[in-house]
C-alpha positions in Angstrom: -44.3 48.2 24.6 -44.8 44.6 25.3 -46.2 42.5 22.5 -49.3 40.6 23.6 -49.0 36.8 23.8 -50.8 34.6 21.3 -53.0 33.3 24.1 -54.1 36.9 25.1 -54.8 37.8 21.6 -57.0 34.7 20.9 -59.1 35.2 24.2 -59.7 38.9 23.4 -61.3 38.1 19.9 -64.9 39.1 19.7 -66.1 36.2 17.5 -66.2 32.4 18.3 -66.3 31.7 14.6 -63.1 33.7 14.1 -61.5 31.8 16.9 -62.4 28.5 15.4 -60.9 29.5 12.0 -57.6 30.6 13.7 -57.5 27.2 15.6 -58.2 25.3 12.5 -55.4 27.4 10.7 -52.9 26.6 13.4 -53.7 22.9 13.4 -53.1 22.8 9.5 -49.8 24.4 10.0 -48.8 22.1 12.7 -49.8 19.2 10.6 -47.9 20.3 7.6 -44.8 20.8 9.9 -45.1 17.2 11.1 -45.4 15.8 7.6 -42.4 17.8 6.4 -40.3 16.7 9.3 -41.3 13.1 8.8 -40.5 13.2 5.1 -37.1 14.8 5.8 -36.2 12.1 8.2 -37.4 9.3 5.9 -35.3 10.7 3.1 -32.1 10.5 5.1 -29.8 7.7 4.2 -29.3 5.1 6.8 -25.8 5.3 7.9 -23.3 4.4 10.6 -22.9 7.2 11.5 -25.6 9.3 9.9 -23.6 12.4 9.0 -21.9 12.6 5.6 -18.1 12.1 5.2 -17.5 15.7 4.3 -19.4 18.6 5.9 -17.1 21.3 4.5 -16.5 22.5 1.0 -13.0 23.8 1.4 -10.3 21.2 0.9 -8.4 20.0 4.1 -4.7 20.1 4.5 -4.5 16.5 3.7 -6.5 17.0 0.5 -4.2 19.6 -0.8 -1.2 17.4 0.1 -2.8 14.5 -1.9 -3.4 16.7 -4.8 0.2 17.9 -4.7 1.7 14.4 -4.6 -0.5 13.3 -7.5 0.6 16.2 -9.5 4.2 15.4 -8.8 3.8 11.8 -10.0 1.8 12.9 -13.0 4.6 15.2 -14.1 7.1 12.2 -14.1 4.8 10.1 -16.4 4.7 11.3 -20.0 1.2 11.3 -21.5 1.9 9.8 -24.8 -0.9 8.3 -26.9 0.4 6.1 -29.7 -1.0 5.1 -33.0 0.9 1.9 -33.5 3.2 -0.4 -31.5 6.0 0.5 -33.9 6.3 3.9 -32.2 6.7 2.4 -28.7 9.9 1.4 -27.0 11.6 -1.7 -28.2 13.9 -3.7 -25.9 15.6 -5.3 -29.0 16.5 -2.0 -30.7 17.5 -0.1 -27.7 21.2 0.5 -27.2 23.4 0.3 -24.0 27.1 1.1 -23.4 29.2 1.2 -20.4 30.3 4.7 -19.3 34.0 5.0 -18.7 34.7 1.1 -18.9 37.6 -0.1 -16.8 40.1 -3.0 -17.5 39.8 -3.9 -13.9 36.7 -3.5 -11.6 37.2 -3.7 -7.8 34.7 -4.5 -5.1 32.8 -1.4 -4.2 33.3 0.2 -7.5 30.4 1.7 -9.6 29.3 0.3 -12.9 27.7 2.9 -15.0 25.6 2.2 -18.1 23.9 4.6 -20.6 20.8 3.3 -22.2 19.2 4.9 -25.2 15.8 3.6 -25.9 14.5 3.3 -29.4 11.2 2.2 -31.0 10.6 -0.7 -33.4 11.5 1.4 -36.2 14.9 2.0 -34.7 14.2 5.7 -34.0 15.6 7.2 -30.8 12.8 8.2 -28.6 12.6 11.8 -27.4 10.9 11.2 -24.0 11.3 8.9 -21.0 8.9 7.2 -18.7 9.7 3.6 -19.5 9.2 1.2 -16.5 12.6 -0.5 -16.2 14.2 -2.9 -13.6 17.9 -3.1 -13.2 19.7 -6.0 -11.4 23.2 -7.6 -11.1 23.8 -11.2 -10.0 26.2 -14.0 -9.5 24.1 -17.1 -9.5 26.9 -19.4 -8.3 27.5 -17.1 -5.3 23.8 -16.8 -4.7 24.1 -13.1 -4.9 22.1 -10.2 -6.2 21.5 -6.4 -6.0 19.3 -3.8 -7.7 20.5 -0.9 -9.7 19.5 2.8 -9.6 17.9 4.2 -12.7 18.0 8.0 -13.6 15.6 9.0 -16.3 16.7 12.1 -18.2 13.3 12.4 -19.9 14.8 12.6 -23.4 15.0 8.9 -24.2 18.2 8.3 -22.4 18.8 6.7 -18.9 21.7 6.3 -16.5 21.8 3.0 -14.8 24.3 2.7 -11.9 25.2 -0.4 -9.9 27.5 -0.8 -6.9 29.7 -3.9 -7.3 29.1 -5.2 -3.7 31.0 -8.5 -4.2 33.8 -10.1 -6.1 33.4 -12.6 -8.9 31.7 -12.9 -12.2 28.8 -10.4 -12.3 25.9 -10.5 -14.8 23.9 -7.5 -15.7 20.2 -7.4 -16.4 18.0 -4.6 -17.5 14.5 -5.4 -18.1 11.9 -3.3 -20.0 8.8 -4.1 -17.9 6.6 -1.6 -19.7 7.3 0.9 -22.4 6.5 4.6 -21.6 3.2 4.3 -23.6 2.2 1.3 -21.4 3.1 3.0 -18.2 1.2 6.1 -19.3 -1.8 3.9 -20.0 -1.6 2.1 -16.8 -1.4 5.3 -14.8 -4.4 6.8 -16.6 -6.5 3.6 -16.3 -5.8 3.3 -12.6 -7.2 6.7 -11.8 -10.3 6.4 -13.9 -12.5 4.7 -11.4 -13.1 2.5 -8.3 -15.1 -0.2 -10.1 -12.5 -2.8 -11.0 -13.4 -4.7 -7.8 -16.9 -5.7 -6.6 -17.2 -5.9 -2.8 -19.9 -8.1 -1.4 -21.0 -7.6 2.2 -22.7 -10.2 4.4 -25.2 -8.9 6.8 -26.7 -10.9 9.6 -30.5 -11.2 9.6 -31.6 -13.3 12.4 -30.5 -16.9 11.6 -29.9 -16.1 7.9 -27.6 -13.9 5.9 -28.2 -11.1 3.4 -25.8 -10.0 0.8 -25.3 -6.5 -0.5 -22.9 -4.5 -2.7 -20.3 -2.5 -0.9 -17.3 -0.4 -2.0 -15.1 2.6 -1.5 -17.3 4.5 -3.8 -20.9 3.5 -4.9 -22.5 5.2 -7.7 -26.2 4.5 -6.9 -29.2 6.3 -5.6 -30.0 3.4 -3.3 -30.1 4.0 0.5 -26.5 3.5 1.8 -24.9 2.4 5.0 -21.9 4.7 5.6 -18.9 3.4 7.6 -16.9 6.5 8.2 -13.9 7.7 9.9 -14.6 11.5 10.1 -11.0 12.5 11.6 -9.1 10.7 8.9 -11.7 11.2 6.1 -11.8 7.5 5.3 -15.1 5.8 4.1 -16.6 2.6 3.1 -20.2 2.0 1.9 -22.7 -0.7 1.6 -26.1 -0.7 -0.1 -28.4 -1.0 2.7 -30.4 -4.3 2.7 -34.1 -3.8 3.3 -35.3 -4.2 6.9 -31.6 -5.0 8.0 -29.6 -2.6 10.3 -26.3 -1.3 9.0 -24.7 -2.5 12.2 -25.4 -6.1 11.1 -22.5 -6.2 8.6 -20.3 -9.2 9.5 -18.2 -10.4 6.5 -16.9 -9.2 3.3 -15.5 -10.9 0.0 -14.6 -9.5 -3.3 -14.3 -10.5 -7.1 -13.0 -8.8 -10.2 -15.7 -6.8 -12.1 -13.9 -7.3 -15.4 -13.9 -3.5 -16.0 -10.9 -2.2 -17.9 -10.1 1.3 -18.9 -7.4 0.3 -21.5 -7.9 0.3 -25.3 -7.2 -3.0 -27.3 -3.9 -1.4 -28.6 -2.9 -0.6 -24.9 -3.7 -4.2 -23.8 -1.6 -5.5 -26.5 1.5 -3.7 -24.9 0.8 -5.5 -21.7 0.6 -9.0 -23.1 3.0 -11.5 -21.8 5.3 -11.4 -24.8 5.8 -7.7 -24.2 6.5 -7.6 -20.6 9.8 -8.0 -18.8 11.9 -8.1 -21.9 15.8 -8.2 -21.5 17.5 -5.2 -23.0 21.1 -6.4 -22.1 21.0 -9.6 -24.2 24.5 -10.8 -25.2 26.1 -8.7 -22.5 29.1 -10.6 -21.2 29.6 -10.8 -17.4 32.2 -8.6 -16.0 34.9 -9.8 -13.5 35.1 -8.0 -10.2 38.2 -8.3 -8.1 38.8 -8.0 -4.4 41.6 -5.6 -5.0 42.6 -5.7 -1.3 39.8 -3.4 -0.5 39.0 -3.1 3.2 35.4 -3.0 4.0 34.3 0.2 5.8 33.1 -0.4 9.3 29.4 0.4 9.7 27.2 1.0 12.7 24.7 -1.5 13.9 21.3 -1.2 12.2 19.1 1.1 14.3 15.7 2.8 14.1 15.9 6.1 12.3 18.7 5.3 9.7 18.1 6.3 6.2 17.8 3.5 3.7 19.5 4.4 0.3 18.9 2.8 -3.2 20.0 0.2 -3.5 19.5 -0.5 0.3 21.8 -3.6 0.2 22.6 -7.0 -1.5 22.2 -10.7 -1.0 25.4 -12.8 -0.6 25.3 -16.6 -0.2 21.5 -16.1 0.4 22.0 -13.6 3.3 20.9 -10.0 3.2 23.5 -7.3 3.8 22.3 -3.8 4.1 24.4 -1.0 2.5 24.0 1.5 5.3 24.4 -0.5 8.4 25.9 -3.7 10.1 23.4 -6.6 10.4 24.0 -9.4 12.8 22.8 -12.8 11.7 20.3 -14.0 14.4 19.8 -17.5 13.3 19.9 -19.4 16.7 16.6 -20.0 18.4 18.0 -19.2 21.8 19.3 -15.8 20.5 16.0 -15.0 19.0 14.2 -16.0 22.1 16.4 -13.6 24.2 15.7 -10.8 21.7 11.9 -11.3 21.9 11.8 -11.7 25.7 9.3 -9.4 27.2 8.3 -7.9 23.8 4.8 -6.9 22.6 4.8 -6.9 18.8 2.1 -5.7 16.6 2.2 -6.6 12.8 -0.4 -4.6 10.9 -1.0 -5.1 7.1 -1.5 -7.7 4.5 -0.7 -11.3 4.1 3.0 -10.6 3.1 3.5 -9.7 6.8 1.3 -12.6 8.1 4.1 -14.8 6.5 6.1 -13.7 9.5 3.7 -15.3 11.9 4.0 -18.5 10.0 7.8 -18.3 10.0 8.0 -17.6 13.8 5.7 -20.4 14.7 7.7 -23.0 12.7 11.1 -21.6 13.8 10.6 -20.7 17.4 8.7 -23.7 18.8 8.0 -21.9 22.2 5.7 -19.5 20.5 2.2 -21.1 20.3 -0.9 -19.8 18.4 -3.5 -18.6 20.8 -7.1 -19.2 19.5 -8.8 -15.8 19.2 -12.0 -17.4 18.2 -11.7 -16.0 14.8 -12.1 -17.9 11.4 -10.7 -18.0 8.0 -7.2 -17.1 6.7 -7.5 -13.4 7.4 -8.5 -13.7 11.1 -6.5 -12.0 13.9 -3.4 -14.2 14.7 -1.8 -14.2 18.1 1.5 -16.1 19.1 2.2 -16.3 22.8 5.2 -17.6 25.0 3.9 -17.0 28.4 7.2 -18.1 30.1 9.1 -15.4 28.3 6.3 -12.9 28.1 6.3 -12.7 24.4 3.1 -11.5 22.6 2.9 -11.2 18.9 -0.1 -10.6 16.7 -1.0 -9.9 13.1 -4.1 -8.1 12.1 -5.1 -7.2 8.5 -5.4 -3.6 7.5 -8.8 -1.9 6.8 -10.5 -1.5 3.4 -9.7 -2.1 0.8 -8.9 -5.7 1.5 -9.3 -7.7 -1.8 -9.8 -11.5 -1.7 -12.3 -14.0 -3.0 -12.3 -15.6 0.5 -14.9 -14.5 3.0 -13.3 -12.6 5.9 -14.7 -11.0 9.0 -15.7 -7.4 9.1 -16.7 -7.3 12.7 -13.4 -6.0 14.2 -12.4 -4.3 11.0 -10.2 -1.3 11.8 -7.9 1.1 10.0 -4.3 0.8 10.9 -4.3 4.5 12.2 -6.9 3.5 14.9 -5.0 0.4 15.9 -1.8 2.5 16.4 -3.7 5.0 18.5 -4.7 2.2 20.8 -1.0 1.1 21.4 0.3 2.4 24.7 3.9 2.0 23.7 7.2 1.6 25.5 10.7 0.4 24.8 9.6 -3.2 24.7 6.8 -2.6 22.2 7.4 -2.8 18.4 5.1 -2.1 15.5 5.6 -3.3 12.0 3.4 -1.9 9.2 3.1 -2.8 5.6 0.5 -2.0 2.9 0.2 -1.6 -0.8 -0.7 -4.9 -2.6 -4.5 -4.4 -2.0 -4.4 -0.7 -3.1 -3.0 -1.3 -6.5 -6.5 -1.9 -7.9 -7.7 1.5 -6.9 -7.1 5.2 -7.7 -3.9 6.2 -6.1 -5.5 9.0 -3.9 -6.9 6.2 -1.6 -3.3 4.9 -0.9 -1.9 8.4 -0.4 -4.6 9.3 2.2 -4.0 6.2 4.1 -0.2 6.6 4.3 -0.5 10.2 5.3 -3.0 9.1 8.1 -0.6 6.4 9.2 2.2 9.0 9.3 0.2 11.1 11.6 -0.7 8.2 13.8 3.0 7.3 14.2 3.8 10.8 15.1 1.1 10.8 17.8 2.5 7.5 19.1 6.1 8.7 19.3 5.0 11.9 21.0 3.4 9.8 24.0 5.9 6.8 23.7 9.2 7.9 22.1 10.8 4.6 22.9 8.3 2.6 20.9 10.0 0.9 17.9 8.1 1.4 14.6 9.4 -0.4 11.4 7.9 0.0 7.9 8.1 -2.9 5.5 7.8 -1.7 1.9 5.6 -3.9 -0.4 7.5 -6.3 -2.5 7.5 -7.1 -6.2 5.3 -9.8 -7.6 4.6 -11.9 -10.7 5.4 -10.0 -13.9 2.7 -11.5 -16.1 -0.2 -11.2 -13.8 -3.0 -8.7 -14.4 -0.8 -5.7 -15.0 -3.7 -3.4 -15.1 -5.1 -4.5 -11.8 -2.1 -5.4 -9.7 1.1 -4.9 -11.7 4.4 -3.8 -10.3 4.1 -0.5 -12.0 1.3 0.4 -9.5 3.5 -0.9 -6.7 6.4 1.1 -7.7 4.6 4.4 -7.8 3.2 3.4 -4.2 6.8 2.5 -3.1 8.1 5.9 -4.1 5.2 7.7 -2.5 5.6 5.8 0.8 9.4 6.5 1.0 8.8 10.2 0.3 6.0 10.4 3.0 7.9 8.5 5.7 11.4 10.0 5.1 11.4 12.3 8.2 10.0 9.9 10.6 12.1 8.1 13.2 11.3 4.5 12.0 13.2 1.5 10.7 12.9 0.5 7.0 12.8 -2.9 5.7 13.0 -2.3 1.9 11.1 -5.4 0.7 10.9 -4.0 -2.8 14.6 -3.6 -3.2 15.3 -6.9 -1.4 12.9 -8.9 -3.6 14.5 -7.4 -6.8 17.9 -8.5 -5.4 16.6 -12.0 -4.8 14.6 -12.0 -8.0 11.6 -13.1 -6.2 8.8 -12.5 -8.6 6.0 -13.8 -6.6 3.4 -12.2 -4.3 4.3 -14.2 -1.1 8.2 -14.4 -1.2 9.9 -17.7 -0.4 11.1 -18.5 3.1 14.7 -17.4 2.7 13.5 -13.9 1.8 11.0 -13.8 4.7 13.9 -15.1 7.0 16.0 -12.1 6.0 13.3 -9.6 6.5 12.7 -11.0 10.0 16.5 -10.9 10.7 16.5 -7.2 9.9 13.5 -6.6 12.1 15.3 -8.4 15.0 18.3 -6.3 14.6 16.2 -3.1 14.8 14.5 -4.1 18.1 17.3 -5.9 20.0 
């Protein structure tokens, strides 16, 4: 039986008073509904876009992968609270000895050293986790190489060096941080996102409005949300009153002064306790040529695996341990190599240094004014005659600097890669890490995984495109260890090597290279940059 319509039911009612009551009731219901919907819309946070970052409760495949990587790193760092500095690792009291010493060492031999770490009371420690740095060098020959360190997690370490060259070789083994300091740094890093304050500049007619921004904002204020739903990346700003979220134009940062270290832990990171030599008094060893014939290696190519150590410097020139490198130092040769090339440099200012080098060394490459401003604008070098196009663009947030930079064309590297058509004359160089050291490591891991996926997509559609990854480099030892110290960088370096190990890419191991050159500065000197670029040119030509 058909249900009568509301219209029919009303018109068959016997009383006009009853009809009026019904109409009044319906009007009240309609009014209540309108008020409810208006209040719901008003309570929504203004955003760009409006939907929240995560609309599902189940962790994604990427979430699970991030969790697994963090757990793997966590297992390698002993969680050792300490009551007194005397129970921490002492470089002075630690003991080293050469394993199976030889009367004669030949070029190409291994030098193996056993390290037994002890505390200030001369007690042997029963666990590992110390942050160490091993290096051999011959200053007169302008040579250097890193060593490989194996932690047995019982207070002993195996330090191995490949003797790449003949001559007097000095050995260095630095205690950067004791295991207790490394443990404190790892815990402090992952405590919060508030070590850096981001300030966003919004356009408001002819004036500007400033507002707090960040990767995470703990506030009940209305937020602008800048989201990448596919890659689960997010950045937020407190929404200025009567200003659109779309009006965000610039960004700058400053330190908040927040620290998650105790006073005792901070004392471990004082300048006098960082980078202490363990091998004091160790006499240089003499390495002979021994008529050893150098093994012929293949030309450096995309896809080759980079070992540790990845190479050595000799007379200031970089020599990879896994491939043959041609020294491309002639401008005409470099121009021939770059002819017809489209080159994208994506990352931080350590990669922007390449643009400065190219512009000074290759005079035919001229800067093209892209109408940007500031040190972190998009840079473009052109040589119209040879059809060379090279550009550098900074990576997406977090980008940490007290200088105001444009946020208008701010993009994640993944989206930049997705826009590259790619072919055999296209090359992409990627680096990131320095700006991520100040934040919990999950941010870095997610970004690297997303870049890995973007590279896979690129190589599926354009397999001839050449992709090169430049690892982050070491920097100043005594500069804000909790915020930007090399311990954080080393963790990221290992994570990045692991995530990208199966990709068909070229590797420029700037971490290993800057240890070999003993370049303890954020922006390496020109001779290091020159050797990075030479390796890049060998990959693409």
